[in-house]
N, C-alpha and C positions, 0 to 999 in steps of 0.2 A: 500494498497500501505504499502511494508516496504524501511525502515531508518535506515543508517547504519551511525554509527561513525567509522569518520579515521583520527586517528591520524600519523603522522608522528613526532617521538620524536629520540634524542639523550639522553644516557643514559648515564653521567656520573659517576657514585656508581652502580655501574656490580651488588652488593652484595645487599646493600642497596630495586636496585631495584625489584629486588624477589622481595622481600616482597608486593607489590602494584599491581603484577602481582596476588601476590595471592589474595587475598582483594577483586582488580578491578576486578578482571575474575568472583567472586559468587556472587558477586554484580549485573556486567551486568549478566546472570548468572539471581536472581530472577529476573527484567524486564523486562525478556524475551529477552534475547541481544545472539546470537548467534556465535562464533568465526569465523568469515573464511575469514584471514591470522593476521599471526599473528613473524611479523618480517624475515617472510622465505625470502628465495632468493630474491632478486630484480635486472628485466631489464629494466631497463633506459631507453628510447627507444629517446625521444626527453628532454631534462632542462631548453628551452624560460627563465622558470617562477618559478620553483620550484628541485630543487635537493634534493628527498627525501632521509630524511639516512635506517632509521628503520620502517616500516608501522602496522600497526595496524586496519584492517576492521572488524568495527563488528554488525553484522544485526539486526532489533530491525522488531518483527512486525507494526510497521508505527513511525513518525513524535514525537507524544503524546509520546511515552515506550521510546524511544532514548531519547531524553532530560529529561521526566520521571529521566531515570539515570546520567544524566549529572548533573541535581539543584539538588539533595536525598539529606536530611539530613544524609542517607548512604559513601553517594560517596568524599563529603567535603570532613573531615579528610584526605581522604586516594588522594586524588588528593595532598592535599601539600604534604602528601609521590613522588607525580612525580613530581611536581617544586622543591620539595627540592635536589632533581634525576637526573635529565632530564631538556634539551631544548626541547619540543612538536609543531609540531601546532593538533588543534582538531575542526573535521567540523562538524558538522552535514548534508545528506545532502539528501534528497528523492527519496525512486527505484521510476521503472517504470513500 
């Protein structure tokens, strides 16, 4: 069953964040990830609990693959780039 990494990101240093995007995509794809949304236009219908900024959705074959990507040694230094140049909330959710 598919699983999704969903991230909401407020970029604080756009130039430096470009390096993060390039590296993260290659790593996600190496774990079977396919980008389904990447910062496109948002139409917020309700925002009682959350006001999204920039949403990224990556589909993985399963939870195991999504977790392997998020916790991989390859991604750890790249995640530091994200933390240094943006604020974000990232979740992994099981598909149906």
